[in-house]
C-alpha positions as CSV (number, residue, x, y, z in Angstrom):
1,M,6.3,-25.3,2.7
2,K,3.1,-23.5,3.1
3,F,2.4,-19.6,3.9
4,G,-1.0,-18.2,4.7
5,L,-1.6,-14.6,3.6
6,I,-4.8,-13.2,5.3
7,A,-6.3,-10.3,4.5
8,M,-8.8,-8.4,6.9
9,S,-12.2,-7.3,5.2
10,G,-15.6,-6.4,5.9
11,I,-15.9,-3.3,7.8
12,R,-18.7,-1.6,9.1
13,A,-19.2,1.3,11.2
14,H,-18.8,0.8,15.2
15,N,-21.9,2.9,15.4
16,D,-25.1,0.4,16.0
17,E,-27.6,3.2,14.5
18,L,-25.6,4.0,11.6
19,T,-25.1,0.4,10.7
20,Q,-28.8,0.2,10.8
21,L,-29.1,2.9,8.4
22,G,-26.9,1.5,6.0
23,L,-28.9,-1.7,5.8
24,T,-31.9,0.2,5.0
25,L,-30.0,2.9,2.4
26,P,-27.5,1.0,0.7
27,G,-26.1,3.9,-1.1
28,F,-24.9,5.0,2.3
29,V,-22.2,2.3,2.6
30,E,-22.1,1.2,-0.9
31,R,-18.7,2.7,-1.5
32,N,-17.4,1.3,1.7
33,Q,-18.8,-2.5,1.0
34,I,-16.9,-2.2,-2.0
35,I,-13.6,-1.1,-0.5
36,A,-14.4,-3.9,1.8
37,S,-14.8,-6.5,-0.9
38,L,-11.6,-5.6,-2.7
39,P,-8.7,-8.0,-2.3
40,S,-5.9,-7.1,-0.4
41,L,-3.4,-6.0,-3.2
42,S,-0.3,-5.8,-0.7
43,L,-0.7,-9.5,0.2
44,L,-0.9,-10.4,-3.5
45,T,2.1,-8.6,-4.5
46,L,4.4,-10.2,-1.7
47,A,2.9,-13.9,-3.0
48,A,4.2,-13.0,-6.3
49,L,7.6,-12.0,-4.4
50,T,7.5,-15.8,-2.9
51,P,9.4,-18.5,-4.4
52,E,7.6,-21.1,-6.2
53,T,8.5,-23.7,-4.4
54,V,6.3,-22.2,-1.4
55,E,2.7,-23.0,-1.5
56,V,0.7,-19.9,-1.1
57,E,-2.9,-19.4,0.4
58,Y,-4.6,-16.4,0.0
59,K,-7.7,-16.0,2.6
60,E,-10.0,-13.3,4.1
61,V,-10.8,-13.0,7.3
62,A,-14.6,-12.7,6.6
63,D,-14.2,-16.1,4.8
64,L,-12.3,-17.7,7.7
65,K,-15.2,-16.4,9.9
66,K,-17.4,-18.8,8.1
67,E,-15.4,-21.8,8.6
68,T,-15.4,-24.1,11.8
69,S,-12.1,-23.9,12.7
70,L,-9.1,-21.7,11.4
71,P,-6.6,-23.2,9.0
72,D,-3.4,-24.2,11.0
73,D,-1.3,-25.9,8.5
74,Y,0.8,-22.9,7.8
75,D,4.4,-22.9,8.2
76,L,4.1,-18.9,8.5
77,V,1.3,-16.3,8.5
78,A,1.2,-13.0,7.0
79,I,-1.5,-10.4,8.0
80,S,-2.2,-6.8,6.5
81,S,-4.9,-4.8,8.1
82,F,-6.2,-1.6,8.4
83,S,-6.8,0.7,12.0
84,A,-10.4,-0.1,12.3
85,Q,-10.0,-4.2,12.3
86,I,-6.7,-3.9,13.9
87,F,-7.9,-5.7,17.4
88,E,-9.5,-8.8,15.4
89,A,-6.3,-8.9,13.6
90,Y,-4.4,-8.8,16.8
91,D,-6.7,-11.6,18.1
92,L,-5.9,-13.7,14.9
93,A,-2.1,-13.3,15.0
94,D,-2.1,-14.0,18.7
95,W,-4.1,-17.4,18.1
96,Y,-1.2,-18.5,15.5
97,Q,1.2,-17.3,18.0
98,K,0.1,-19.8,20.4
99,K,0.0,-22.7,17.8
100,N,3.7,-22.0,17.5
101,I,3.1,-20.5,14.0
102,P,5.2,-17.1,13.2
103,V,3.1,-14.6,12.1
104,V,4.6,-11.2,10.1
105,M,1.9,-8.2,10.1
106,G,2.3,-5.4,8.2
107,G,0.4,-2.3,6.6
108,L,0.1,1.3,7.4
109,H,-1.2,0.6,10.8
110,V,1.6,-1.5,12.2
111,S,4.0,0.9,10.4
112,S,2.9,3.5,12.3
113,V,2.7,1.7,15.6
114,P,5.0,-1.0,15.3
115,E,5.6,-1.3,19.2
116,E,2.0,-2.0,19.9
117,A,1.9,-4.4,16.9
118,K,5.0,-6.4,18.1
119,Q,2.8,-7.5,21.1
120,H,1.1,-9.8,19.3
121,C,3.2,-11.2,16.5
122,S,6.7,-12.4,15.4
123,S,7.6,-9.4,13.2
124,V,6.6,-6.2,12.0
125,V,6.8,-4.8,8.2
126,I,7.4,-1.0,8.5
127,G,7.3,0.8,5.3
128,E,6.5,-0.8,1.9
129,G,6.8,-4.6,2.1
130,E,8.2,-5.1,-1.3
131,P,11.9,-4.5,-0.6
132,L,11.5,-6.0,2.8
133,W,9.9,-9.3,2.0
134,P,12.8,-11.4,0.4
135,Q,15.3,-10.8,3.3
136,I,11.9,-12.0,6.0
137,L,12.0,-14.9,3.7
138,S,15.5,-15.6,3.9
139,D,15.5,-15.3,7.9
140,F,12.5,-17.3,8.4
141,E,14.2,-20.3,6.3
142,T,17.2,-20.0,8.9
143,G,15.2,-19.6,11.9
144,C,16.3,-16.2,12.4
145,L,13.2,-13.8,11.9
146,K,13.7,-10.2,13.4
147,P,11.5,-8.3,15.4
148,Y,11.0,-5.3,12.9
149,Y,11.9,-5.3,9.6
150,V,12.5,-1.2,8.7
151,Q,12.7,0.2,5.1
152,S,15.4,2.8,4.8
153,P,15.2,5.3,3.2
154,K,11.4,5.4,3.6
155,G,9.3,5.0,0.6
156,N,12.7,4.2,-1.8
157,F,10.8,0.9,-3.5
158,D,11.2,1.6,-7.5
159,L,7.7,0.7,-9.2
160,R,9.6,-0.3,-11.9
161,E,10.5,-3.0,-10.2
162,A,6.9,-4.2,-8.7
163,P,6.1,-8.0,-10.0
164,V,2.6,-8.8,-11.2
165,P,0.3,-9.7,-8.0
166,R,-1.0,-13.2,-8.0
167,F,-4.1,-12.6,-9.1
168,D,-4.6,-16.7,-9.9
169,L,-4.8,-16.9,-5.8
170,L,-8.3,-15.3,-6.1
171,N,-11.7,-16.7,-6.4
172,P,-13.2,-15.5,-9.6
173,D,-16.4,-15.5,-8.9
174,K,-15.9,-13.9,-5.5
175,Y,-14.6,-10.3,-6.9
176,N,-16.6,-8.2,-9.3
177,R,-13.9,-5.4,-9.0
178,I,-9.9,-6.2,-9.2
179,T,-7.6,-3.5,-8.1
180,V,-4.3,-2.0,-9.9
181,Q,-1.8,0.3,-8.8
182,T,-0.6,2.7,-11.2
183,S,0.9,4.9,-8.5
184,R,1.8,5.8,-5.0
185,G,1.5,8.6,-2.6
186,C,-0.1,12.1,-3.4
187,P,1.2,15.3,-4.0
188,W,-1.1,17.2,-1.7
189,Q,-0.7,15.1,1.5
190,C,-3.6,16.3,3.7
191,D,-3.1,16.4,7.3
192,F,-5.7,13.7,8.1
193,C,-4.8,11.4,5.0
194,A,-3.8,7.6,6.2
195,S,-2.7,6.5,2.8
196,S,0.2,5.6,1.1
197,I,1.8,8.9,1.8
198,L,2.7,7.3,5.4
199,L,4.6,4.9,3.5
200,T,6.1,6.9,1.1
201,P,6.9,10.8,1.2
202,K,7.2,11.3,-2.9
203,Y,4.7,10.3,-5.3
204,K,6.0,7.6,-7.7
205,L,4.5,6.2,-10.8
206,K,4.6,2.8,-12.2
207,P,5.6,2.6,-15.8
208,A,2.3,2.1,-18.2
209,P,3.6,-1.2,-19.8
210,K,3.9,-2.9,-16.1
211,V,0.4,-1.5,-15.7
212,I,-0.8,-3.2,-18.9
213,E,0.8,-6.6,-17.9
214,E,-1.3,-6.7,-14.8
215,I,-4.5,-5.5,-16.4
216,R,-3.7,-8.7,-19.1
217,A,-3.2,-10.9,-16.1
218,I,-6.4,-9.9,-14.6
219,K,-8.3,-10.9,-18.2
220,R,-7.0,-14.0,-18.4
221,I,-8.9,-14.6,-15.3
222,W,-12.0,-12.6,-15.4
223,A,-13.6,-12.1,-19.1
224,R,-14.9,-8.6,-18.6
225,P,-13.0,-7.1,-15.5
226,F,-14.3,-3.9,-13.8
227,I,-10.9,-2.8,-12.6
228,E,-9.9,-0.4,-9.9
229,F,-7.0,2.0,-9.9
230,A,-5.6,1.4,-6.3
231,D,-4.0,4.8,-6.1
232,D,-4.3,7.9,-3.7
233,N,-4.4,10.6,-6.8
234,S,-4.0,8.5,-10.2
235,F,-3.5,11.6,-12.5
236,A,-1.5,13.9,-10.5
237,N,1.0,13.9,-13.7
238,H,-1.0,14.4,-16.7
239,S,1.8,13.6,-19.1
240,H,2.3,10.4,-17.8
241,S,-1.7,9.7,-17.5
242,K,-1.9,10.4,-21.1
243,K,0.2,7.8,-22.2
244,L,-1.1,5.2,-19.8
245,L,-4.5,5.5,-20.8
246,R,-3.7,5.4,-24.4
247,M,-2.6,1.8,-23.9
248,V,-5.3,1.0,-21.4
249,A,-8.1,2.1,-24.3
250,K,-6.7,-0.8,-26.1
251,E,-7.7,-3.3,-23.6
252,K,-11.1,-2.7,-23.7
253,I,-11.8,-3.0,-19.9
254,R,-13.9,-0.7,-17.7
255,W,-12.4,1.1,-14.9
256,F,-12.8,3.7,-11.4
257,T,-10.4,5.5,-9.6
258,E,-9.7,8.4,-7.3
259,T,-8.3,11.6,-8.9
260,D,-8.0,15.4,-7.8
261,I,-10.1,18.4,-9.2
262,S,-7.6,19.2,-11.8
263,V,-8.6,16.6,-14.4
264,A,-11.4,19.0,-15.7
265,Q,-8.7,21.5,-16.7
266,D,-7.4,18.9,-19.5
267,D,-10.0,18.3,-22.3
268,E,-7.4,15.8,-23.9
269,L,-7.0,13.8,-20.6
270,L,-10.9,13.7,-20.4
271,G,-11.3,12.4,-23.6
272,L,-8.7,9.4,-23.1
273,M,-10.4,8.6,-19.9
274,R,-13.7,8.5,-21.4
275,D,-12.4,6.8,-24.4
276,S,-10.2,4.0,-22.3
277,G,-13.3,2.9,-20.2
278,C,-13.7,5.3,-17.2
279,K,-17.0,5.2,-15.6
280,Q,-16.8,7.3,-12.5
281,V,-14.1,8.8,-10.4
282,L,-14.4,9.5,-7.0
283,I,-12.8,13.2,-6.1
284,G,-12.1,14.4,-2.6
285,L,-13.5,17.6,-2.4
286,E,-13.5,17.4,1.2
287,S,-15.7,20.6,1.9
288,P,-18.3,22.9,0.3
289,R,-16.9,25.6,2.5
290,Q,-13.6,27.7,2.1
291,D,-13.0,27.8,6.0
292,G,-13.2,24.0,5.8
293,L,-10.6,23.6,3.1
294,D,-8.1,26.0,4.4
295,K,-4.9,24.7,5.7
296,I,-5.8,21.0,5.5
297,E,-3.1,20.3,3.2
298,L,0.8,19.9,4.9
299,Q,2.3,21.6,1.6
300,A,0.1,23.9,0.2
301,N,-3.5,25.3,0.2
302,W,-4.2,23.9,-3.5
303,K,-7.9,22.5,-2.4
304,L,-8.8,26.0,-1.2
305,K,-7.5,27.8,-4.3
306,Q,-10.0,25.2,-6.3
307,H,-12.9,25.6,-4.0
308,E,-14.8,28.4,-6.7
309,K,-13.9,26.0,-9.8
310,Y,-15.8,22.9,-8.1
311,K,-19.0,23.1,-9.8
312,E,-18.0,24.0,-13.2
313,A,-15.1,20.9,-12.9
314,I,-18.0,18.2,-12.0
315,A,-20.0,19.3,-14.9
316,K,-17.5,19.4,-17.2
317,I,-16.0,15.9,-16.3
318,Q,-19.4,14.5,-16.0
319,S,-20.2,15.9,-19.9
320,Y,-17.9,13.3,-20.8
321,G,-20.1,10.4,-19.4
322,I,-17.8,10.4,-16.3
323,T,-19.6,10.2,-13.2
324,V,-18.3,12.0,-10.3
325,N,-18.3,10.7,-7.0
326,G,-17.9,13.6,-4.8
327,C,-16.4,12.9,-1.2
328,F,-16.8,15.1,1.7
329,V,-15.3,15.4,5.1
330,L,-17.7,16.4,8.0
331,G,-16.0,17.7,11.1
332,L,-13.1,19.6,9.7
333,D,-11.9,22.6,12.0
334,G,-13.3,25.2,9.7
335,D,-16.6,23.1,9.8
336,S,-19.5,24.6,12.0
337,S,-23.1,22.8,12.5
338,E,-24.1,24.4,9.3
339,V,-21.9,22.2,7.4
340,F,-24.4,19.3,6.6
341,E,-27.2,21.6,4.8
342,E,-24.2,23.2,3.0
343,V,-23.0,19.9,1.9
344,Y,-26.5,19.3,1.0
345,K,-27.0,22.0,-1.0
346,F,-23.8,21.7,-2.7
347,V,-24.6,18.4,-4.1
348,K,-27.9,19.3,-5.3
349,D,-26.4,22.4,-7.1
350,S,-23.4,20.9,-8.5
351,G,-25.3,17.9,-10.2
352,L,-23.0,15.4,-8.4
353,Y,-23.6,11.9,-9.7
354,E,-23.2,10.5,-6.4
355,V,-21.6,11.6,-2.8
356,Q,-19.8,9.8,-0.3
357,I,-19.7,11.6,3.2
358,T,-17.2,10.7,6.0
359,I,-16.6,11.8,9.4
360,M,-12.7,13.2,9.4
361,T,-10.9,10.7,11.5
362,A,-7.7,10.9,13.5
363,F,-5.7,7.6,12.2
364,P,-2.2,6.8,13.8
365,G,0.5,8.0,11.9
366,T,-1.0,11.1,10.6
367,P,0.0,14.7,11.3
368,L,-3.6,15.2,12.4
369,Y,-3.4,12.4,15.1
370,R,-0.4,14.1,16.4
371,R,-2.1,17.4,16.4
372,L,-5.5,16.4,18.5
373,K,-3.5,14.2,20.7
374,Q,-1.2,17.4,21.7
375,E,-4.7,19.6,21.9
376,Q,-6.3,16.9,24.2
377,R,-8.8,16.6,21.6
378,L,-9.2,12.7,20.9
379,I,-12.0,10.9,22.8
380,R,-9.7,8.3,23.7
381,D,-6.3,7.3,22.6
382,R,-5.9,4.3,20.4
383,A,-9.4,4.0,20.1
384,W,-8.6,2.0,16.5
385,E,-12.0,0.6,16.5
386,L,-13.7,3.9,15.5
387,C,-11.3,4.5,12.7
388,T,-14.3,3.2,10.3
389,L,-14.6,6.9,8.6
390,F,-18.2,7.1,9.9
391,D,-17.5,7.0,13.7
392,V,-16.1,9.9,15.7
393,N,-12.8,9.4,17.5
394,F,-12.1,13.2,18.2
395,V,-13.7,16.3,19.6
396,P,-14.6,18.8,16.6
397,K,-13.7,22.3,16.9
398,N,-16.9,23.9,16.4
399,M,-19.4,21.4,17.2
400,T,-20.1,19.2,19.7
401,V,-19.5,15.1,19.0
402,Q,-23.4,14.6,19.1
403,E,-23.8,17.2,16.7
404,L,-21.4,15.6,14.4
405,K,-22.9,12.3,14.9
406,N,-26.7,13.5,14.2
407,G,-25.4,15.6,11.1
408,L,-23.7,12.6,9.7
409,L,-27.0,10.7,10.2
410,W,-29.4,13.3,8.8
411,L,-27.2,14.0,5.9
412,G,-26.7,10.2,5.0
413,K,-30.7,9.7,5.5
414,T,-31.1,12.7,3.2
415,L,-28.8,12.2,0.5
416,Y,-29.1,8.4,0.2
417,S,-32.9,8.5,0.2
418,E,-34.8,6.7,-2.9
419,E,-36.0,10.0,-4.0
420,E,-32.3,12.0,-3.7
421,T,-30.6,9.0,-5.3
422,G,-32.9,9.1,-8.1
423,E,-33.1,12.4,-8.9
424,R,-29.2,12.7,-9.2
425,R,-29.2,10.0,-11.9
426,R,-32.0,11.1,-13.8
427,K,-30.3,14.7,-13.8
428,F,-27.1,13.2,-15.2
429,K,-28.7,11.4,-17.9
430,R,-30.9,14.3,-18.8
431,M,-27.6,16.2,-19.5
432,L,-26.0,13.4,-21.2
433,K,-28.6,14.0,-24.0
434,T,-27.2,17.1,-25.0
435,S,-23.6,16.9,-24.1
436,P,-21.3,17.1,-27.1
437,N,-18.5,15.3,-25.2
438,F,-20.4,12.2,-24.5
439,R,-20.0,9.3,-27.3
440,R,-23.2,7.3,-27.5
441,G,-21.1,4.0,-27.9
442,H,-19.5,4.7,-24.2
443,A,-22.2,2.4,-22.8
444,L,-22.7,3.2,-19.1
445,P,-22.6,0.0,-16.4
446,A,-26.1,-1.1,-15.7
447,E,-26.1,0.3,-12.2
448,M,-25.5,3.7,-13.6
449,I,-28.6,3.5,-15.8
450,S,-31.4,1.9,-14.0
């Protein structure tokens, strides 16, 4: 018996002008190319839950496109996708269904619009896949696949039960970053966020020994891996994080993650991040203006309360030799057309080493999508191909659609020019020379000192 696990990959902006900009200014799409090239942790996890008697093959759609024909020797196909490529995923599922090969689809998108997805596959997985996969396999063996597999209660999977993903299915020469999940969910729950908070209503932690087990499994394949902790907010629980990082420090790895600005308030945590191999953190700053931050969270206005500390926090984190990639969301309801200049000024003044700019995007299943649909501000319902984070799929509140598009292009050309990028990196290196928190033995990756 043979299963095919197919991941969608290679996302790019739908807007041709934006794509061309990315080709001439690589920094504009650098982070998103990294995301697109990361393996599907969810599929590798399902592979680990599949009996050893079953042959499992992991493929990415970008690689399949290079082949003369699609592999059709599978008994079952599982596809995990995201909104921007869902129509391509549906086409792929349709092709296998016509070959009488049953297809199971899972992921954030199909969990949000299961009836839509069911038109293209045998079964839809709604929720976290780990607790549902064994039942799917059992039903498949008896020829009784159900149309829907729904996790109940939502988000109830215990990460203490998580298996080590099948990293051995990957081509070692293809990936320069490998993902490990240390937590799931986020306590802040922003209304635009289409991450694991759609699958689990609570913030969950994976035990530190299990994380180390996964890191060691990776090290058996990659001698010096660069690991990305695939979390929505890695260090929301500082006590747990410190325990984990003390163990990570012994593994001699380099790593990156996403977290929130609160890490700047904990010197012990920052020291442990530095000493355990952290090279960069991506922090969702969202907006340089208070109006932009107001009420973007479902449960609190925490980010608004941190606004005045942003620059101080960035300086503190970077003083430890950990670069900050500040992420901004353009087109928030509190934004006007002045926000583009304000982001540029903030980046210059704050000393951010790196910056990521995205467009506020209404993803299916999010409170933002429901609200904008009710307000009749969606450009087109189910325009999933625009869910790239760089295309506009809604009507902004305080500017026109064209102003938002033009502002993104201008800001991208400005921030990612060779001059601006070089100045940010030179400023960071000058700061390190006098920083008491940076240890000389904490060598930065070559791409950060070139």
